[in-house]
C-alpha positions as CSV (number, residue, x, y, z in Angstrom):
1,X,-63.2,-27.9,92.8
2,X,-67.1,-28.0,92.5
3,X,-68.9,-30.8,94.2
4,X,-69.4,-34.0,92.2
5,X,-73.1,-34.2,92.9
6,X,-75.0,-33.7,89.6
7,X,-77.4,-31.2,91.3
8,X,-74.6,-28.9,92.5
9,X,-72.9,-29.2,89.1
10,X,-76.1,-28.0,87.5
11,X,-76.2,-25.0,89.9
12,X,-72.6,-24.0,89.1
13,X,-73.1,-24.3,85.3
14,X,-76.3,-22.1,85.6
15,X,-74.3,-19.5,87.6
16,X,-71.5,-19.6,85.0
17,X,-74.0,-18.9,82.2
18,X,-76.1,-16.3,84.0
19,X,-73.5,-14.7,86.3
20,X,-73.6,-14.5,90.1
21,X,-76.9,-14.0,91.8
22,X,-77.6,-11.0,94.0
23,X,-76.7,-13.0,97.1
24,X,-73.2,-13.5,95.7
25,X,-72.7,-10.1,94.1
26,X,-74.0,-6.5,94.5
27,X,-73.6,-6.0,90.8
28,X,-75.2,-9.1,89.2
29,X,-74.2,-9.9,85.7
30,X,-77.5,-11.3,84.7
31,X,-77.7,-12.4,81.1
32,X,-80.6,-14.0,79.3
33,X,-80.4,-17.6,78.4
34,X,-79.2,-18.4,74.9
35,X,-80.4,-21.3,73.0
36,X,-77.0,-23.1,73.4
37,X,-77.1,-22.5,77.1
38,X,-80.6,-23.9,77.4
39,X,-79.6,-26.9,75.5
40,X,-76.7,-27.5,77.8
41,X,-79.0,-27.4,80.8
42,X,-81.5,-29.8,79.2
43,X,-78.7,-32.2,78.2
44,X,-77.3,-32.1,81.7
45,X,-80.8,-32.7,83.2
46,X,-81.3,-35.7,81.0
47,X,-77.8,-37.0,81.9
48,X,-78.7,-36.6,85.5
49,X,-81.9,-38.5,85.0
50,X,-80.1,-41.3,83.2
51,X,-77.5,-41.4,86.1
52,X,-80.4,-41.9,88.5
53,X,-81.7,-44.8,86.4
54,X,-78.3,-46.4,86.2
55,X,-77.8,-46.0,90.0
56,X,-81.2,-47.6,90.8
57,X,-80.5,-50.5,88.4
58,X,-77.1,-51.0,89.9
59,X,-78.6,-51.1,93.4
60,X,-81.1,-53.7,92.4
61,X,-78.4,-55.9,90.8
62,X,-76.3,-55.6,93.9
63,X,-79.2,-56.7,96.1
64,X,-79.8,-59.7,93.8
65,X,-76.2,-60.7,94.0
66,X,-76.4,-60.6,97.8
67,X,-79.8,-62.2,98.3
68,X,-79.6,-65.1,95.7
69,X,-76.5,-66.8,97.1
70,X,-78.0,-66.6,100.6
71,X,-81.3,-68.1,99.4
72,X,-79.5,-70.9,97.6
73,X,-77.4,-71.6,100.7
74,X,-80.5,-72.0,102.8
75,X,-82.1,-74.5,100.3
76,X,-79.1,-76.9,100.9
77,X,-80.8,-78.0,104.1
78,X,-84.5,-78.6,104.7
79,X,-86.7,-80.2,107.3
80,X,-87.7,-83.9,107.2
81,X,-88.1,-86.8,109.7
82,X,-86.3,-90.0,110.7
83,X,-88.3,-93.0,112.0
84,X,-86.0,-95.1,114.2
85,X,-86.1,-98.9,114.6
86,X,-88.2,-98.3,117.8
87,X,-90.6,-96.1,115.8
88,X,-89.6,-92.9,117.4
89,X,-89.8,-89.8,115.1
90,X,-86.9,-87.4,115.0
91,X,-87.1,-84.0,113.2
92,X,-83.9,-83.3,111.2
93,X,-82.5,-81.2,108.4
94,X,-81.7,-82.9,105.1
95,X,-78.6,-81.8,103.3
96,X,-79.5,-81.3,99.6
97,X,-79.9,-84.5,97.7
98,X,-81.1,-85.3,94.2
99,X,-84.2,-87.4,94.9
100,X,-84.4,-88.5,91.3
101,X,-81.6,-90.9,92.1
102,X,-81.6,-93.9,94.4
103,X,-80.4,-92.8,97.9
104,X,-77.7,-95.2,99.0
105,X,-77.4,-93.1,102.1
106,X,-78.7,-89.8,103.4
107,X,-76.9,-86.9,105.2
108,X,-78.9,-85.2,107.9
109,X,-78.3,-82.7,110.6
110,X,-79.8,-83.5,114.1
111,X,-79.3,-81.0,116.9
112,X,-76.6,-79.2,114.9
113,X,-74.6,-82.4,114.2
114,X,-74.2,-83.8,110.7
115,X,-74.8,-87.6,110.4
116,X,-74.8,-90.0,107.5
117,X,-77.7,-92.5,107.7
118,X,-77.4,-95.9,105.9
119,X,-80.3,-98.3,105.1
120,X,-80.8,-100.7,108.0
121,X,-79.8,-98.2,110.6
122,X,-83.4,-96.7,110.7
123,X,-86.9,-98.0,109.9
124,X,-87.7,-95.2,107.4
125,X,-87.4,-91.5,106.7
126,X,-89.6,-88.8,105.2
127,X,-87.8,-86.3,102.9
128,X,-88.5,-82.6,102.6
129,X,-91.0,-83.3,99.8
130,X,-93.1,-85.5,102.0
131,X,-92.0,-88.8,100.3
132,X,-91.4,-91.7,102.6
133,X,-88.6,-94.2,102.1
134,X,-88.4,-97.5,104.1
135,X,-85.5,-99.7,104.8
136,X,-86.0,-103.3,103.5
137,X,-84.0,-106.4,102.6
138,X,-84.7,-107.1,98.9
139,X,-84.1,-109.6,96.2
140,X,-83.2,-107.5,93.1
141,X,-83.7,-109.2,89.8
142,X,-81.5,-108.3,86.8
143,X,-84.2,-108.6,84.2
144,X,-83.6,-107.8,80.6
145,X,-85.7,-105.3,78.6
146,X,-83.5,-105.0,75.5
147,X,-83.9,-107.5,72.6
148,X,-80.2,-107.4,71.7
149,X,-79.3,-108.6,75.2
150,X,-81.8,-111.4,75.4
151,X,-80.6,-114.5,77.1
152,X,-81.9,-118.1,77.1
153,X,-83.1,-118.1,80.7
154,X,-86.7,-117.3,81.2
155,X,-86.0,-116.3,84.8
156,X,-83.4,-113.5,85.3
157,X,-80.6,-113.8,87.8
158,X,-80.9,-111.9,91.1
159,X,-78.9,-110.6,94.0
160,X,-79.8,-110.2,97.7
161,X,-79.4,-106.6,99.1
162,X,-79.4,-106.8,102.9
163,X,-80.8,-103.3,103.2
164,X,-82.0,-100.7,100.7
165,X,-84.2,-97.6,100.8
166,X,-87.5,-98.1,98.9
167,X,-89.7,-95.2,98.0
168,X,-93.4,-95.7,98.9
169,X,-95.5,-95.0,95.9
170,X,-98.8,-96.2,97.3
171,X,-100.0,-97.7,100.6
172,X,-103.2,-99.7,100.8
173,X,-104.0,-103.4,101.1
174,X,-100.9,-103.8,99.0
175,X,-98.0,-101.4,99.3
176,X,-96.1,-100.4,96.2
177,X,-92.4,-99.4,96.3
178,X,-89.9,-98.1,93.9
179,X,-86.2,-98.8,93.8
180,X,-83.8,-97.4,91.2
181,X,-80.7,-99.3,90.2
182,X,-77.3,-97.8,89.4
183,X,-78.2,-97.3,85.8
184,X,-81.4,-95.5,86.7
185,X,-83.7,-98.4,85.9
186,X,-87.0,-98.7,87.8
187,X,-87.7,-101.7,90.0
188,X,-91.2,-102.1,91.4
189,X,-91.9,-104.1,94.6
190,X,-95.2,-105.0,96.1
191,X,-95.9,-106.0,99.7
192,X,-98.8,-107.7,101.5
193,X,-98.9,-109.4,104.9
194,X,-95.1,-108.8,105.2
195,X,-94.4,-110.7,102.0
196,X,-92.3,-108.4,99.7
197,X,-91.4,-109.3,96.1
198,X,-90.3,-107.6,92.9
199,X,-92.5,-107.6,89.8
200,X,-90.9,-107.2,86.4
201,X,-90.9,-108.0,82.7
202,X,-88.0,-110.2,81.4
203,X,-87.2,-110.6,77.7
204,X,-85.5,-113.9,76.7
205,X,-85.1,-116.1,73.7
206,X,-86.1,-119.7,73.1
207,X,-86.2,-122.2,70.2
208,X,-89.1,-121.7,67.8
209,X,-90.2,-123.6,64.8
210,X,-88.1,-124.9,61.9
211,X,-86.8,-122.5,59.3
212,X,-88.6,-123.1,56.0
213,X,-86.8,-125.7,53.9
214,X,-84.3,-126.7,56.6
215,X,-84.0,-128.9,59.7
216,X,-82.8,-125.9,61.7
217,X,-85.0,-124.3,64.4
218,X,-85.0,-120.6,64.6
219,X,-84.7,-118.7,67.9
220,X,-87.6,-116.4,69.0
221,X,-87.7,-113.7,71.5
222,X,-90.3,-114.0,74.3
223,X,-91.5,-111.6,77.1
224,X,-91.9,-113.1,80.5
225,X,-94.7,-110.9,82.0
226,X,-93.9,-112.0,85.5
227,X,-95.6,-109.0,87.0
228,X,-99.0,-110.4,85.9
229,X,-98.5,-113.5,88.0
230,X,-97.0,-111.6,90.9
231,X,-100.0,-109.3,91.1
232,X,-102.5,-112.1,90.7
233,X,-100.8,-114.1,93.4
234,X,-101.3,-111.3,95.9
235,X,-104.9,-110.6,94.7
236,X,-106.2,-114.2,95.0
237,X,-108.9,-112.8,97.3
238,X,-110.3,-110.7,94.5
239,X,-110.4,-112.7,91.3
240,X,-112.8,-110.2,89.7
241,X,-109.9,-107.9,89.3
242,X,-107.8,-110.3,87.2
243,X,-109.0,-108.8,83.8
244,X,-107.8,-105.4,85.1
245,X,-104.4,-106.9,85.8
246,X,-104.1,-108.2,82.3
247,X,-104.6,-104.6,81.1
248,X,-102.2,-103.0,83.6
249,X,-98.8,-101.7,82.4
250,X,-95.6,-101.9,84.4
251,X,-95.4,-98.2,85.4
252,X,-96.2,-96.3,88.5
253,X,-99.4,-94.6,87.2
254,X,-101.0,-97.9,85.9
255,X,-100.0,-99.9,89.0
256,X,-101.4,-97.3,91.4
257,X,-104.6,-97.2,89.5
258,X,-104.9,-101.0,89.8
259,X,-104.1,-101.0,93.5
260,X,-106.8,-98.4,94.1
261,X,-109.4,-100.6,92.4
262,X,-108.2,-103.6,94.5
263,X,-108.8,-101.6,97.7
264,X,-112.4,-101.2,96.7
265,X,-112.9,-104.9,95.9
266,X,-115.2,-107.0,98.0
267,X,-112.7,-109.6,99.2
268,X,-113.4,-113.3,99.2
269,X,-112.6,-114.7,102.7
270,X,-110.1,-117.4,103.0
271,X,-111.5,-120.9,103.6
């Protein structure tokens, strides 16, 4: 059987067409190429070239299949830091976590050992993206932002969470934190001089004026912009910034911009 290598196959076909060479026979039967013979060689050459392309492509695909799973596996763990209650910093590997969601706990690898860390057991941690989360006791308000769920109380109910991880969005004279509830809602907290409080907007309904032509009062929906008052309370030493507070929206970008301006304010000393 002739070898399977395309190059050797080409040699055997040429020998079959032209007859043995002088090395193989003392009476060579050399025949000139015919058009059909030439076409066979050209077709075979092209097939061999195509086989080379197919082989190279297959090799690349095989390498991708091997390398991609290995790379994905490496990304499951990455370096970050734990800050203990005694303010010691420990390097660790974080097992993959979706940081878009609120971390109820984190899984880390320290000295080759996997450990689950809960809020309250450490002071803070820095995730692989460089974002810092601190452990704090918080009062979480269940404010309403949807008109169809408006209630009659102007102050929403709240619950005490003994320990939760808060993401630091900004650190200056006032520190801004973010906490996400189970529904993915954003809760903003501000802290100054160890006083931590949530700032929010709460939508509720109350009794308005009389309905025309009746003795019945109609309900009206009102927004409690509590965050205006919360910010002004913490910025009493810079009343010049109050007009800026009134223009501030309750989102990370707008709040950070306000806090940056507050850091540049000439503070009024306490009497």
